[in-house]
C-alpha positions as CSV (number, residue, x, y, z in Angstrom):
1,N,-16.3,-1.2,16.2
2,L,-14.8,-0.4,12.8
3,H,-16.3,3.1,12.8
4,E,-14.5,3.9,16.0
5,I,-11.3,2.6,14.6
6,S,-11.6,4.8,11.5
7,K,-11.9,7.9,13.7
8,K,-8.4,7.1,15.2
9,I,-6.7,6.7,11.7
10,K,-5.0,9.9,10.7
11,D,-2.6,10.5,7.9
12,P,-1.0,7.6,6.1
13,E,2.2,6.4,7.8
14,R,5.3,4.5,6.7
15,F,4.7,0.8,6.3
16,D,0.9,1.2,5.9
17,I,-0.5,-0.9,3.1
18,V,-2.9,1.2,1.2
19,I,-5.3,1.1,-1.7
20,F,-4.9,4.0,-4.1
21,K,-5.6,5.2,-7.6
22,Y,-2.7,4.1,-9.8
23,P,-0.9,7.3,-10.8
24,D,-0.4,6.3,-14.5
25,D,-4.0,5.2,-14.9
26,E,-6.5,6.3,-12.3
27,S,-9.1,3.9,-13.6
28,V,-7.1,1.1,-11.8
29,D,-6.7,0.7,-8.0
30,Y,-3.4,-0.6,-6.6
31,L,-2.4,-2.1,-3.3
32,K,1.2,-1.2,-2.1
33,R,3.1,-0.4,1.0
34,I,4.0,3.3,1.9
35,I,7.8,3.6,2.1
36,G,8.6,7.3,1.5
37,L,6.8,10.1,3.2
38,P,6.3,13.7,2.1
39,G,9.6,15.6,2.0
40,E,11.8,12.6,2.4
41,T,14.6,11.3,0.1
42,V,14.3,7.6,-0.8
43,E,17.2,5.8,-2.3
44,I,17.6,2.0,-3.0
45,I,21.2,0.7,-3.0
46,S,21.8,-3.0,-3.6
47,G,18.1,-3.6,-2.9
48,K,18.3,-1.9,0.5
49,V,16.1,1.1,1.1
50,Y,17.5,4.3,2.6
51,I,15.3,7.1,3.9
52,N,17.2,10.4,4.2
53,G,20.5,8.4,4.2
54,E,19.4,5.9,7.0
55,L,18.8,2.2,6.3
56,L,15.2,1.2,6.6
57,D,14.5,-2.1,8.5
58,E,12.0,-4.2,6.4
59,P,11.5,-7.4,8.3
60,Y,8.3,-8.2,6.3
61,L,10.3,-8.9,3.1
62,S,10.5,-12.7,2.3
63,E,13.2,-12.3,-0.3
64,E,16.4,-10.2,-0.4
65,P,15.7,-7.4,-2.9
66,T,18.3,-6.3,-5.5
67,G,18.9,-3.2,-7.6
68,D,19.8,0.5,-7.4
69,F,17.1,3.1,-7.8
70,G,16.9,6.8,-7.0
71,P,17.4,9.0,-5.2
72,Y,13.8,10.1,-5.2
73,Q,12.7,13.4,-3.5
74,V,9.1,12.8,-2.3
75,P,7.0,15.9,-3.0
76,E,4.8,17.4,-0.3
77,D,1.4,15.7,0.0
78,S,2.7,12.6,-1.9
79,Y,4.1,9.1,-1.0
80,F,6.6,6.7,-2.5
81,M,5.2,3.1,-2.7
82,L,6.9,-0.3,-2.9
83,G,5.5,-3.7,-3.2
84,D,6.6,-6.4,-0.8
85,N,7.6,-8.8,-3.6
86,R,10.2,-6.4,-5.0
87,A,11.5,-8.7,-7.7
88,V,8.2,-8.5,-9.6
89,S,6.4,-5.5,-8.1
90,K,5.5,-2.7,-10.4
91,D,5.7,0.2,-8.0
92,S,7.1,3.8,-7.7
93,R,10.4,2.7,-9.0
94,Y,8.9,2.0,-12.5
95,W,5.9,4.4,-12.8
96,H,6.0,7.3,-15.1
97,N,4.2,9.3,-12.4
98,T,6.4,8.2,-9.5
99,Y,4.4,9.4,-6.5
100,V,0.9,8.8,-5.1
101,K,-0.8,12.0,-4.0
102,K,-2.5,11.8,-0.6
103,D,-5.9,12.5,-2.0
104,K,-5.6,9.5,-4.3
105,I,-5.3,7.1,-1.3
106,I,-8.7,5.3,-1.0
107,A,-8.2,3.1,2.1
108,K,-5.8,1.5,4.4
109,A,-5.6,-2.3,4.3
110,F,-5.3,-4.2,7.6
111,V,-3.5,-7.5,7.0
112,M,-2.8,-9.8,9.8
113,I,0.0,-12.5,10.1
114,G,-0.8,-15.5,8.0
115,V,-1.6,-15.7,4.3
116,I,-4.3,-13.1,4.8
117,E,-6.7,-12.8,7.7
118,V,-9.5,-10.3,8.1
119,A,-9.0,-7.6,10.7
120,G,-12.7,-6.8,10.9
121,L,-15.8,-6.4,8.7
122,I,-15.6,-4.6,5.4
123,E,-16.4,-0.9,5.7
124,Y,-15.4,0.2,2.3
125,V,-17.4,1.8,-0.5
126,M,-15.9,3.5,-3.5
127,K,-16.9,7.1,-4.1
128,E,-18.4,5.8,-7.4
129,G,-20.4,3.2,-5.6
130,L,-18.6,0.3,-7.1
131,L,-18.6,-3.0,-5.2
132,F,-15.4,-4.2,-3.6
133,E,-15.4,-7.5,-5.5
134,K,-15.1,-5.5,-8.8
135,Q,-11.9,-3.8,-7.9
136,P,-8.9,-5.0,-10.0
137,F,-6.6,-5.5,-7.0
138,F,-8.9,-8.0,-5.4
139,H,-8.3,-10.6,-8.1
140,N,-4.6,-10.8,-7.1
141,I,-5.4,-11.8,-3.5
142,K,-5.3,-15.6,-3.1
143,N,-7.9,-17.4,-1.1
144,A,-9.5,-14.1,0.0
145,R,-13.1,-13.9,1.0
146,I,-15.2,-11.1,2.1
147,N,-17.1,-12.4,5.1
148,N,-16.9,-12.4,8.9
149,S,-13.7,-11.9,10.8
150,D,-13.4,-15.6,11.3
151,D,-12.7,-16.2,7.6
152,P,-9.4,-15.6,5.7
153,G,-9.6,-12.4,3.8
154,I,-8.7,-8.7,3.9
155,A,-10.4,-5.7,5.4
156,F,-10.2,-2.1,4.1
157,Q,-10.6,0.9,6.2
158,R,-11.2,4.4,4.8
């Protein structure tokens, strides 16, 4: 039961993939992975992410990232976001407003192994009452359908 699962979800955690209001334009929703937690220092050296000076293991990356960024000191009640496709991802490294505040996180996305598989039925309604299909991030998801858990797609959990 998706409602029972939602009761068990607490604060966002490192590696969660979340949907949030883009900090530089809150009329747009983004989908990124949480990397830096409140109070942490994030630094990227030669494409490798360090949290408080310790190398972060990121086995989900398909390509070796490059570049040096930071250090970033993540404010309390905020998060540092990175996309999994670092070569082209527009994420915390490039935003004018670098961090995502906790209250701007709309939902957690549950993505299973494979291109994209549904983890459950959709239980997601925007505060404004907008339909899921109208959200800008949805158009970037290939072969995704909102349907039963047997179909490829993506599920969002508040």
